[in-house]
C-alpha positions as CSV (number, residue, x, y, z in Angstrom):
1,X,11.5,21.7,-9.0
2,X,13.2,23.1,-6.0
3,X,10.1,22.6,-3.8
4,X,9.8,19.0,-4.9
5,X,13.4,18.3,-3.8
6,X,12.7,19.9,-0.4
7,X,9.5,17.6,-0.1
8,X,11.4,14.6,-1.0
9,X,14.2,15.5,1.3
10,X,11.8,15.9,4.2
11,X,10.2,12.4,3.4
12,X,13.6,10.9,3.4
13,X,13.7,10.2,7.1
14,X,11.8,7.2,8.7
15,X,10.6,9.1,11.7
16,X,9.1,11.8,9.5
17,X,7.4,9.1,7.3
18,X,6.0,7.5,10.4
19,X,4.7,10.9,11.5
20,X,3.0,11.2,8.1
21,X,1.5,7.9,8.3
22,X,0.1,8.7,11.9
23,X,-1.5,11.8,10.5
24,X,-3.4,9.9,7.7
25,X,-7.0,11.1,7.9
26,X,-6.5,12.7,11.2
27,X,-5.2,15.7,13.3
28,X,-3.0,15.1,16.2
29,X,-1.3,17.3,18.9
30,X,2.4,17.1,19.5
31,X,1.9,15.2,22.7
32,X,0.3,12.4,20.9
33,X,2.9,12.3,18.2
34,X,5.6,12.3,20.9
35,X,3.8,9.3,22.7
36,X,4.4,7.3,19.6
37,X,8.1,7.7,19.5
38,X,11.1,7.0,21.8
39,X,12.4,10.5,21.1
40,X,12.6,13.7,23.1
41,X,10.2,16.7,22.6
42,X,12.8,18.8,20.9
43,X,13.6,15.9,18.4
44,X,10.0,15.5,17.5
45,X,9.6,19.3,17.2
46,X,12.5,19.3,14.8
47,X,10.9,16.7,12.6
48,X,7.5,18.5,12.6
49,X,9.4,21.7,11.8
50,X,10.9,20.0,8.6
51,X,7.7,18.6,7.5
52,X,5.9,22.0,8.0
53,X,8.7,23.9,6.2
54,X,8.4,21.5,3.2
55,X,4.7,22.2,3.2
56,X,3.6,18.7,4.1
57,X,2.1,19.6,7.4
58,X,-0.3,22.4,8.6
59,X,-0.9,23.3,12.1
60,X,-3.4,25.1,14.2
61,X,-3.3,26.4,17.8
62,X,-6.0,25.6,20.4
63,X,-5.0,27.2,23.7
64,X,-1.6,25.8,24.7
65,X,-2.0,22.8,22.3
66,X,-0.7,22.7,18.6
67,X,-2.4,20.3,16.4
68,X,-0.9,19.0,13.1
69,X,-2.4,17.7,10.1
70,X,-1.3,16.6,6.5
71,X,-1.5,19.4,3.8
72,X,-3.1,17.3,1.0
73,X,-2.4,20.0,-1.5
74,X,1.4,19.2,-1.2
75,X,0.8,15.6,-1.2
76,X,-1.0,16.0,-4.6
77,X,2.1,18.0,-5.9
78,X,4.2,14.8,-4.9
79,X,1.7,12.6,-6.7
80,X,2.1,14.8,-9.7
81,X,5.9,14.3,-9.8
82,X,5.6,10.6,-9.3
83,X,2.8,10.5,-12.0
84,X,5.2,12.1,-14.5
85,X,7.8,9.4,-13.5
86,X,5.1,6.5,-13.9
87,X,4.2,7.7,-17.4
88,X,7.6,6.3,-18.6
89,X,7.3,3.1,-16.7
90,X,7.5,1.0,-19.7
91,X,9.7,3.1,-21.9
92,X,13.4,2.5,-22.3
93,X,15.1,4.4,-25.2
94,X,18.5,3.1,-26.0
95,X,20.9,5.9,-26.3
96,X,24.1,6.0,-28.2
97,X,27.0,6.2,-25.8
98,X,28.5,9.7,-25.4
99,X,32.1,8.4,-25.2
100,X,34.1,5.8,-27.1
101,X,35.2,4.4,-23.6
102,X,31.7,3.0,-23.1
103,X,30.6,-0.3,-24.4
104,X,26.8,-1.1,-25.0
105,X,26.2,-4.6,-23.6
106,X,26.0,-7.0,-26.4
107,X,27.4,-4.7,-29.1
108,X,31.1,-5.4,-28.7
109,X,33.8,-2.7,-29.2
110,X,32.7,0.6,-30.6
111,X,35.5,0.6,-33.3
């Protein structure tokens, strides 16, 4: 579960989500990713480092260039977590309140 939290945290930034969208079905070098943003090279490298550390990206070096691509194995893990959530989409179990201070709507006072 710790890894899932790390992945969702990495995806919790608009720039990082945009980077993931850019890489859908392709591999890009850092320079191409930088060109798409009004951010410094260190800022983009920081975002790429976070995505890579979370396992969302893989990289490869070709001479002086580093190319990034999506790690689809990690995306499948995210899909699995979300799939577990979606299994309960139409379920809502009404629970008894754990405190007499709570009132379930429509049931009046708990006395």
